[in-house]
C-alpha positions as CSV (number, residue, x, y, z in Angstrom):
1,X,-13.9,1.8,-42.3
2,X,-11.9,-1.4,-42.1
3,X,-8.5,-1.0,-40.5
4,X,-5.5,-3.0,-39.3
5,X,-3.8,-3.1,-36.0
6,X,-0.1,-4.1,-35.6
7,X,0.6,-7.4,-33.9
8,X,4.3,-7.2,-33.3
9,X,6.3,-7.6,-30.1
10,X,6.3,-4.4,-28.1
11,X,9.6,-4.9,-26.3
12,X,8.8,-3.0,-23.1
13,X,10.9,-2.5,-20.0
14,X,10.9,-6.2,-19.2
15,X,11.7,-7.1,-22.8
16,X,13.6,-10.3,-23.6
17,X,14.9,-8.8,-26.8
18,X,18.4,-8.1,-25.3
19,X,18.8,-11.7,-24.0
20,X,20.7,-12.8,-27.1
21,X,22.2,-15.8,-25.3
22,X,18.7,-17.3,-24.9
23,X,18.1,-17.3,-28.6
24,X,21.5,-18.5,-29.6
25,X,21.2,-21.6,-27.4
26,X,20.6,-25.0,-28.9
27,X,17.7,-25.5,-26.5
28,X,15.9,-22.6,-28.0
29,X,16.4,-24.0,-31.5
30,X,14.7,-27.2,-30.4
31,X,11.5,-25.4,-29.3
32,X,9.0,-25.1,-32.1
33,X,6.4,-22.7,-30.6
34,X,4.1,-22.2,-27.7
35,X,0.5,-23.0,-28.6
36,X,-1.7,-20.1,-27.5
37,X,-5.2,-21.2,-26.3
38,X,-6.1,-17.9,-24.6
39,X,-8.8,-16.8,-27.1
40,X,-11.1,-19.4,-25.7
41,X,-9.5,-20.6,-22.4
42,X,-8.4,-18.8,-19.3
43,X,-6.7,-21.9,-17.8
44,X,-5.2,-25.1,-19.0
45,X,-2.8,-27.9,-17.9
46,X,0.6,-27.2,-19.4
47,X,4.0,-28.8,-19.5
48,X,7.2,-26.9,-18.8
49,X,9.5,-27.2,-21.7
50,X,12.1,-24.6,-20.8
51,X,13.4,-22.7,-17.7
52,X,15.6,-19.6,-17.9
53,X,17.3,-18.2,-14.9
54,X,19.6,-15.1,-15.1
55,X,19.8,-15.5,-18.8
56,X,20.9,-19.2,-18.6
57,X,18.9,-22.3,-19.5
58,X,18.4,-24.5,-16.4
59,X,16.6,-27.7,-15.6
60,X,15.1,-26.6,-12.2
61,X,14.1,-23.6,-10.2
62,X,13.6,-23.3,-6.5
63,X,11.4,-21.4,-4.0
64,X,12.2,-17.7,-3.9
65,X,13.9,-17.6,-7.3
66,X,12.8,-15.6,-10.4
67,X,12.8,-17.2,-13.8
68,X,11.2,-17.3,-17.2
69,X,9.1,-20.3,-18.0
70,X,8.2,-21.7,-21.4
71,X,5.1,-24.0,-21.6
72,X,4.0,-26.2,-24.4
73,X,0.7,-24.3,-24.4
74,X,-0.6,-21.3,-22.6
75,X,-3.7,-19.1,-22.1
76,X,-1.5,-16.1,-21.3
77,X,-1.5,-13.4,-24.0
78,X,2.0,-12.2,-24.7
79,X,2.7,-8.5,-25.0
80,X,2.0,-7.5,-28.5
81,X,0.3,-4.9,-30.7
82,X,0.2,-2.4,-27.8
83,X,-1.6,-4.9,-25.5
84,X,0.3,-5.8,-22.3
85,X,1.1,-9.4,-21.4
86,X,-1.2,-11.4,-19.1
87,X,-0.3,-12.2,-15.5
88,X,-1.7,-14.9,-13.2
89,X,-0.4,-18.0,-11.5
90,X,0.5,-21.7,-12.0
91,X,0.2,-24.5,-9.5
92,X,0.5,-28.3,-9.0
93,X,0.5,-30.5,-5.9
94,X,4.0,-29.5,-4.9
95,X,4.6,-26.0,-6.3
96,X,3.0,-22.5,-6.5
97,X,4.2,-19.9,-9.0
98,X,3.2,-16.2,-9.6
99,X,3.4,-15.0,-13.2
100,X,3.9,-11.3,-13.5
101,X,4.2,-10.8,-17.3
102,X,4.3,-12.6,-20.6
103,X,6.3,-11.8,-23.7
104,X,7.1,-13.7,-26.9
105,X,9.7,-14.1,-29.5
106,X,9.4,-16.2,-32.7
107,X,6.1,-17.6,-31.4
108,X,7.7,-18.8,-28.2
109,X,6.0,-17.4,-25.0
110,X,8.2,-16.4,-22.0
111,X,6.4,-16.2,-18.7
112,X,8.1,-14.0,-16.1
113,X,7.7,-16.0,-12.9
114,X,8.5,-16.1,-9.2
115,X,8.6,-19.5,-7.5
116,X,6.5,-19.0,-4.3
117,X,6.7,-22.6,-3.1
118,X,8.3,-25.8,-4.0
119,X,10.6,-26.8,-6.8
120,X,9.8,-26.9,-10.5
121,X,11.6,-28.8,-13.2
122,X,11.4,-29.2,-17.0
123,X,8.6,-31.7,-17.9
124,X,6.5,-30.8,-14.8
125,X,2.8,-30.3,-15.5
126,X,1.0,-27.4,-13.9
127,X,-2.4,-25.8,-14.0
128,X,-1.8,-22.4,-15.6
129,X,-4.3,-19.7,-14.9
130,X,-4.6,-16.1,-16.0
131,X,-5.7,-13.2,-13.7
132,X,-9.3,-13.2,-15.1
133,X,-10.3,-9.8,-13.7
134,X,-7.2,-8.1,-15.2
135,X,-7.8,-9.9,-18.6
136,X,-11.4,-8.7,-18.7
137,X,-10.3,-5.1,-18.0
138,X,-7.7,-5.4,-20.7
139,X,-10.3,-6.7,-23.2
140,X,-12.6,-3.7,-22.4
141,X,-9.8,-1.3,-23.1
142,X,-8.7,-3.0,-26.2
143,X,-12.1,-3.1,-27.8
144,X,-12.5,0.5,-26.8
145,X,-9.5,1.4,-28.9
146,X,-11.2,-0.1,-31.9
147,X,-14.4,1.8,-31.3
148,X,-12.4,5.0,-30.7
149,X,-10.5,4.5,-34.0
150,X,-13.8,4.2,-35.8
151,X,-15.3,7.2,-34.0
152,X,-12.3,9.4,-34.9
153,X,-12.7,8.5,-38.6
154,X,-16.4,9.5,-38.4
155,X,-15.8,12.8,-36.5
156,X,-12.4,14.0,-37.9
157,X,-12.2,12.1,-41.2
158,X,-10.4,9.0,-42.6
159,X,-7.0,10.6,-42.2
160,X,-7.2,10.0,-38.4
161,X,-5.5,6.7,-38.6
162,X,-3.8,4.8,-35.8
163,X,-0.1,5.4,-35.2
164,X,0.3,3.6,-31.9
165,X,-1.5,2.4,-28.8
166,X,-1.1,1.1,-25.3
167,X,-3.7,-1.2,-23.7
168,X,-3.5,-2.4,-20.1
169,X,-6.0,-3.2,-17.3
170,X,-6.3,0.4,-16.1
171,X,-6.4,2.6,-19.2
172,X,-5.9,3.0,-22.9
173,X,-3.7,5.3,-24.9
174,X,-4.3,5.9,-28.6
175,X,-2.1,7.9,-31.1
176,X,-3.5,9.0,-34.4
177,X,-2.8,11.3,-37.3
178,X,-4.3,14.8,-37.0
179,X,-2.6,18.1,-37.6
180,X,-4.3,20.3,-34.9
181,X,-5.8,19.9,-31.4
182,X,-9.3,18.5,-31.2
183,X,-11.9,21.0,-30.1
184,X,-14.0,20.4,-27.0
185,X,-17.0,19.7,-29.2
186,X,-15.1,17.1,-31.2
187,X,-13.9,15.3,-28.1
188,X,-17.5,15.2,-26.8
189,X,-18.7,13.9,-30.1
190,X,-16.1,11.1,-30.3
191,X,-16.8,10.1,-26.7
192,X,-20.6,10.1,-27.2
193,X,-20.3,8.0,-30.4
194,X,-18.2,5.4,-28.7
195,X,-20.7,5.1,-25.8
196,X,-23.6,4.8,-28.2
197,X,-21.9,1.8,-29.9
198,X,-21.1,0.3,-26.5
199,X,-24.8,0.5,-25.4
200,X,-25.9,-0.9,-28.8
201,X,-24.2,-4.1,-27.5
202,X,-22.7,-5.2,-30.9
203,X,-21.5,-8.8,-30.7
204,X,-18.0,-9.7,-31.6
205,X,-17.6,-11.5,-34.9
206,X,-14.1,-12.8,-35.2
207,X,-13.0,-14.7,-38.3
208,X,-9.8,-15.9,-39.8
209,X,-9.3,-15.4,-43.5
210,X,-6.6,-15.0,-46.0
211,X,-4.7,-11.6,-46.1
212,X,-5.7,-11.1,-49.7
213,X,-9.4,-11.7,-48.9
214,X,-9.2,-9.1,-46.3
215,X,-7.6,-6.6,-48.7
216,X,-10.1,-7.5,-51.4
217,X,-13.0,-6.8,-49.0
218,X,-11.8,-3.2,-48.7
219,X,-9.5,-3.5,-45.7
220,X,-6.8,-0.8,-45.2
221,X,-3.3,-1.8,-44.0
222,X,-2.2,0.9,-41.6
223,X,1.3,-0.4,-40.8
224,X,4.0,-1.5,-43.1
225,X,4.0,-5.0,-41.7
226,X,4.6,-8.4,-43.4
227,X,1.3,-10.2,-42.5
228,X,1.0,-14.0,-42.7
229,X,-1.2,-15.8,-45.2
230,X,-4.0,-16.0,-42.6
231,X,-5.2,-13.0,-40.6
232,X,-7.6,-12.5,-37.8
233,X,-10.4,-10.0,-38.4
234,X,-12.3,-8.6,-35.4
235,X,-15.7,-7.1,-36.4
236,X,-18.2,-5.3,-34.1
237,X,-21.4,-4.7,-35.9
238,X,-19.7,-3.5,-39.0
239,X,-18.9,-0.3,-37.1
240,X,-15.3,-1.4,-36.3
241,X,-13.6,-4.0,-38.4
242,X,-9.9,-4.5,-37.8
243,X,-7.2,-7.1,-38.3
244,X,-6.1,-7.8,-34.7
245,X,-4.4,-10.6,-32.8
246,X,-5.4,-9.2,-29.4
247,X,-8.1,-10.2,-26.9
248,X,-11.6,-8.6,-26.9
249,X,-14.9,-8.5,-25.1
250,X,-17.7,-10.8,-26.4
251,X,-20.0,-7.8,-27.0
252,X,-19.5,-4.0,-26.8
253,X,-22.0,-3.8,-23.9
254,X,-19.4,-5.5,-21.7
255,X,-17.4,-2.3,-21.7
256,X,-20.1,-0.4,-19.9
257,X,-18.8,3.2,-20.1
258,X,-16.1,5.0,-22.0
259,X,-14.5,8.4,-20.9
260,X,-11.8,10.5,-22.6
261,X,-9.6,12.1,-20.0
262,X,-7.0,13.9,-22.1
263,X,-6.1,14.9,-25.7
264,X,-2.6,16.1,-26.5
265,X,0.2,16.3,-29.0
266,X,3.0,13.8,-29.1
267,X,4.7,14.8,-32.4
268,X,4.1,16.9,-35.4
269,X,0.8,15.9,-36.9
270,X,0.3,13.2,-34.2
271,X,-2.3,13.5,-31.5
272,X,-2.8,11.3,-28.4
273,X,-6.0,10.4,-26.6
274,X,-5.9,8.9,-23.1
275,X,-9.1,7.3,-21.9
276,X,-10.6,4.9,-19.4
277,X,-13.6,2.5,-19.5
278,X,-15.6,0.0,-17.4
279,X,-15.2,0.1,-13.6
280,X,-12.5,2.7,-13.6
281,X,-14.6,5.1,-15.7
282,X,-17.5,4.5,-13.3
283,X,-15.3,5.3,-10.3
284,X,-14.3,8.6,-12.0
285,X,-17.9,9.5,-12.5
286,X,-18.7,8.6,-8.9
287,X,-15.8,10.7,-7.6
288,X,-16.9,13.7,-9.7
289,X,-20.5,13.3,-8.5
290,X,-19.4,13.3,-4.8
291,X,-17.3,16.4,-5.4
292,X,-20.2,18.1,-7.1
293,X,-22.6,17.3,-4.3
294,X,-20.2,18.4,-1.6
295,X,-19.6,21.7,-3.4
296,X,-23.4,22.2,-3.8
297,X,-23.9,21.7,-0.1
298,X,-21.2,24.2,0.8
299,X,-22.7,26.8,-1.5
300,X,-26.3,25.9,-0.6
301,X,-27.1,25.4,-4.2
302,X,-28.6,22.7,-6.4
303,X,-26.0,20.8,-8.5
304,X,-27.5,22.1,-11.7
305,X,-27.1,25.7,-10.4
306,X,-23.6,25.3,-9.1
307,X,-21.8,27.2,-11.9
308,X,-24.2,30.2,-11.5
309,X,-23.7,30.2,-7.7
310,X,-19.9,30.1,-8.1
311,X,-20.1,33.0,-10.6
312,X,-22.2,35.1,-8.1
313,X,-19.7,34.3,-5.3
314,X,-16.8,35.3,-7.5
315,X,-18.4,38.6,-8.3
316,X,-19.2,39.3,-4.7
317,X,-15.7,38.4,-3.6
318,X,-14.1,40.7,-6.3
319,X,-16.4,43.6,-5.2
320,X,-15.4,43.2,-1.5
321,X,-11.8,43.0,-2.4
322,X,-12.0,46.2,-4.4
323,X,-13.5,48.0,-1.4
324,X,-11.0,46.7,1.0
325,X,-8.0,47.9,-0.9
326,X,-9.0,51.6,-0.7
327,X,-6.6,53.4,1.6
328,X,-8.3,54.9,4.7
329,X,-8.5,58.7,4.8
330,X,-7.6,58.8,8.4
331,X,-5.5,56.6,10.6
332,X,-6.3,56.7,14.3
333,X,-3.7,56.0,17.0
334,X,-4.2,55.3,20.7
335,X,-1.8,55.0,23.7
336,X,0.8,57.0,21.8
337,X,4.1,57.6,23.6
338,X,7.2,59.5,22.6
339,X,10.5,58.2,23.7
340,X,13.8,60.1,23.4
341,X,16.8,57.9,23.1
342,X,20.4,58.9,23.8
343,X,21.9,61.2,21.2
344,X,18.6,62.9,20.7
345,X,16.9,60.1,18.7
346,X,13.1,60.3,19.0
347,X,10.8,57.3,18.4
348,X,7.0,57.1,18.7
349,X,5.3,53.9,20.1
350,X,1.5,53.6,19.5
351,X,-1.3,51.1,18.9
352,X,-3.0,51.3,15.5
353,X,-6.8,51.1,15.8
354,X,-7.4,49.9,12.3
355,X,-5.5,48.1,9.5
356,X,-3.6,50.2,7.2
357,X,-4.2,49.1,3.6
358,X,-1.2,49.1,1.3
């Protein structure tokens, strides 16, 4: 199936959507757009064309200050289509900047920055670099959502279309149409299918074409969006073909491993899958293996026989518990003493030789 993915600003907790003064300024009107070079480059030399501090356009920013920077071009992907914005750093001979997030509005990219050293000013040129490891993990998770979508179609049916997603460097979250919980067997089948496609190492085939050509080829528009005349279609081996503006791996084998952690309901007729892939999935497998081995050592059992050993231990424990709760027929006392208190009150003090079950 060929499907489309939304490529619209997500407007998260650090969203610039509420900074109306920024967009009403004459300075913003003079900015055409930020050229995005991040599909093929992870660093580039860029010129600062705008600095915003506390919602106000300024000409300079100093060490210790937070601001939003606009460059003439950038390799930083801006938060969009469920994919989080890139982070990284920018430097020149005099300044060092940490970039924590990237968002966009009207094709202008806003880099949330902290000035670590020096002073920056409009027209300064800096080397702008994304956090490469974080970007790679984001790419793994984003491509995994495409493979997951295709697998859901195969296992559940074509009705299981995307309703939303979140892709960051640690995990992926995917919402889709389905009117009942997935069975354990369905979850296993979806996970297995995705991993088979990963290990098949399908190369990414990314093309730009007209929107109408994509529709004519059998593409299905999932969201009610107004797409431009030219769209970007991401194809992995014909298994997954989606219109998408996000970043992806060069081949599915780069993902390594895919694991579904949770499936739940988020609304009537809408299910959610939470999953991990790559190094994080491997670490989960390693942790589970370590727990399995330790439990096997404690029970003196081979890992493959662990469930059987636990069942035997449970039966044995239940049997002993049943025996212990039987009340004793006779209670023996020793060192018994009778004491008469004033007013004729009698009490008995003694040592109980065995526990009295209750």
